[in-house]
N, C-alpha and C positions, 0 to 999 in steps of 0.2 A: 643359706643354699636349698630348693630343692632341686633333690636329685632326682636323673633322668631316669624310669623306668623301663628296660630294658630286656623282655623272652626270650631264651632261647632253649630252642624245639629240641636240642638233644644236648646231651652231656658229651662237652668238646672239652679238646684235650685244657688243665690248668692253664696253661700260661693267656688263654685269650680271657677266662675267666677273670683272672686277678687284675688283667688291665682293666676288664670296664667298671670292676668292683673297685674303687681305686675314687672311680668317682659318678660312680652310679650305681641305683640301686638296681641285681640282677636275681630273678629267678631262672628256675633252667628245668625243661622237661629231668619228674626224676622216679621218669619210669625205661626198662633200658630194651624201650621200643616204640614207634613211631605213634607219637596222636590221633586217637580221632579226630575228624573236622569239629565236631561239639566242643571233644575235649582242647584246640586248637584253638577257636572262635572264644571262649571264655578264658583260658589263658591271656587272649593277644587285647585283649577288650582297654584295658584303660595303656598297654606298651609305649609306650615313645619309642620305643627303637626294637626290632627283629633276627637275632640270627637262626637265618634257618636251610634245612636237606632240602637236596636235591629233589624227595620225596613228598615237599609239599608243593601244591601248586598258589602261586603266587600268581593273584588274580581280582578282581571286581571285587566279588565276594570275602577273598582274603581284604581286599581293605577298606573297604567294608565296616568289618569285623573289629578295626586296627583306625578309628577315629580319628584317635591323636598318633595315628606315627609321623616318622618322622626322617625315618632309613629304613630300609633293608639290606639286610646284607647276607648275600649267598652262603654257605660253607660248603662251594664246587669250585672249579673251573666253567663247569656249562650253564646256563645260564635255562635253558630251554624250561623249565619247572616256571621260569617268571613271562609273565606278560607286562616287557618292558614297555614296549605301546600305554597300556594302560597304567602305567607307577608314573611314567611324561604326564599323563594327560591329567597327572590329580595331581603333579608336581614331587609325587617322589619318588629320591635318590635309590638306587640300588645298585648293589655291585656283586661281584665274586672275587675268586682267591686264583687265578692263572701267575703262571710264574715257575711257582714253591712250588709247585707239585712236578713238575716235569720232570726233573731225571726220577724218582719214586716211581714214576709209570710210566716210563721205557722205560726202568729198569725192569717193571715188570713184563713188561713184552716178551721180551729178552725171554724171562723164566720160562712165562705159558710159552712162546716159540719152542727151547730145549725141551720142556715137559715133557709137549706133545709128540716132537720131532724122534726125540731116542726116548721115550714111551717110559718114561719113569714115574708115574702114579702105580702102573703096571706094575712094575718089576717091582717094585715100595711094595705093594700090596702082598708080590709073593713071598715075599721076603718076610712078612707079619704075620701072614694064614700060617709060616713053618710050613709053605709046601715046594719051596724051591726045591729041587734035587742034585743044585749043582750046573758046573759053568755046558751051556754047550752050543753049538755053533751058529746054531740055526735061531738064535731064543732071541727074541727082543732086539730085530734087524730097524734102526731107522737110517736116515739121512743127517748128510754130510752138514755144515752151515756153509766152508769155508769154499769163495771162490763162487758160492750159486749166486743169484739173482736175489736182491729184499726189494717190493715192489711199495712204496709207505701212500695213501692213500688220506690225504691230507697233509701239508709238506707247513703247520704251524712248529707252534713250538716245541710240543709234546714228539710227533710227527722225527720232526730234524734230526731231533737226538736222540733215537732211537737208529736211527740211518749213522751219526755219529758214531756211535758204536760199532755199529758194523764194518769201521776201516778192519779194527784186529784183525777182522776175518774174512777178508781178501773182498768183500761184496761188490758186483754191481750194483748200486740202486736206479732205479724207477721212478719216482714220482706222476701222481696224477694228484694237478692244484688248479684253481680259478685261477691263481698267477702268478709268473711264472717266480724261483727265488735265484739268482744269480748270485747271489754270497753262496748258498746251497752248494748249487751244483758245482762251483769254485774248488769250494772245501772236499768233495763229495766225487767231484768228477760226474757229480750225479746228472741222469737225464730225462728233463720235463716228455712224460707220453698219455696218450688219448690211453682213456681207462680200457676198450679194450686190449692193446696192445697191454696196457701193464699186465690184463689179468692172462694172454694168452701166451708171455714169454717170464713171469715170475715164479721161484720156487717157493718166495714167503710173501703171503699179504699180508701185510699190518694196517687196523684201520685207525684212524688219526684224526675223522669227520666229525663235523661238529653236527648232532643233532636239528634237520630243516626236516619241512616241506618235500625238497631236495635229494637230498638223502637217504629219507623216511626207504630203503629196501634199496637200498644206494644196490645192495647183493641180495640177489635172492636165482631164482635159476635160472635163467638167462647166464646168469654169469659165471656162477656154478660151470656152466657145460662150457666155458672160455675157458677155463682154468685147467693145467698138466694136473693128470690125474695121479700124478707126486706130490702137487705144490699144496702148502697148508696156509690156511687162512688163522689171523689172531684178530680180537678182535678187545682193546683197553678203552672203544668211545663210547657209546649208544650202543642199547642193547636195536631199538630200530632199526639202525643203521643196517641190519642182516633182517633177513624174510628167513625166521628160525625154522617152521615147517620144510625149507627150501632147501635149508642149511643140514638137516639131520635126514634129508630124503638123497642129499649128495655123499652124504656119511657113509650110511647105511650101504649107498650101491658102487662106493668108489671112485665115484666119480673128482673126489679131491681127497688126498691123505689122510687128513683130518685138523682141526681145526683147538687153538686155546683161545677161553673167555674166561670177560672179569664180568662182563657184561650183561643184556639179556635182554630180550623181548617186551618182556613181558614179567620183570625183576618187583620181589622174585620169585616168582611164579617159575617152573621149567618150560618149553614146550615139549608136548609129551613126546616121547621115545627117545628124547635128549640124553637122559642122563645113564640110558638105558646102554649108551652106542660105547666102546671102550675108543674108540680114534679120535674121543675128546678131552679133551682139560677142563675142569669145570673149578673157577677160584670167585671166589665169596669178596667180588668187587674192590679187591681190595688191592689197587694201583697204588693208589696215595697215601696207601698203612704201611710210614714210616713211620721212626720219632719222630727226627729231624720238617716231613712235610705236614704232618700232621697238625705238627707246636707250628711252624712257621703258619698254616694254612686257618688253624683259629687268630694268632694274632693280626695275620692280613685283617680277616673277617671285622674280629675289633675296630682295630685302627680306621678301617671304614667309616664301620656304625659310630663311633666317637667322631669321628668328622662333620657326619651329618649330623647325629647329634647336638657341637659346637659350633654349627657354620665354618668348616671350613670344606678343603680340598679334601674328598677320597682318594686317597690313592687310585684304587682302579675301578673307579666307578663309570657303570655300563651307560647312564644318559645323563651326563654331565651339564647337558641346557639346562636340565632343569635348578642348579643350584642359584643361576644367578639371583634367581627370585624366592628365593629361602628366607 
């Protein structure tokens, strides 16, 4: 029996590759970098299935380059890189990897929050540079978390997980979401509020919303003006949710106290002025970078793709309506 040809656009944890290799002929991008468009299109020309990353645009030109494609699996929970409507029109199932990275990303949001509000990177740098002269009563004074107000923007799986972790700090939780979350409210005594109230009342604001036309630049100059000048912004969602030029100005002027970012508007490039600021912590899009989360992402992506190739039901298909026509 002829094996399905699968192309993986970037090396992923071995668990996913090993699962695919049991029944498929698997090729993996040999370079430690994203492929150019020409390289990608050449690689997928005879592929039956592809596992790809957020850095690839999955649209009409992608599908044209892969005429034999029976399925595409995104190695990410977000899927703003996929034209799902076009995939559906062509009858190609596509999938993502929700749930398996929820805890890792929520923990990363907390890591950023503590890092920026307690000046961890600056303190670490001082000690490493052998410039620390010893304890000082006015050195690296930051903000306490316990008893403060946490604002969650986007109360999906990751937003709710981060809020759940706040229980140990006895925080008041506000959330902004398209829909009311009764179970979430009951578990944490959380309160659904309009965005303006969340902006003006929160001491820490953590972003967990998907990138859509409505959420692009949701946080802008006007948003920062409404926030407390003692407040901190945390973004582990999508970079373009924040107008980074406006964020740079807000951080420079002291309009807000600080920010912790794991994603960027023009990733991997930084908005001019961002890297020079001491009141922002910059991480390298590592929200899901735990052994557990990344391995489970690889397995879920592989399971999705295998189901697509074998005529089954992918666990997390984004357009299941096409499956009846396969």
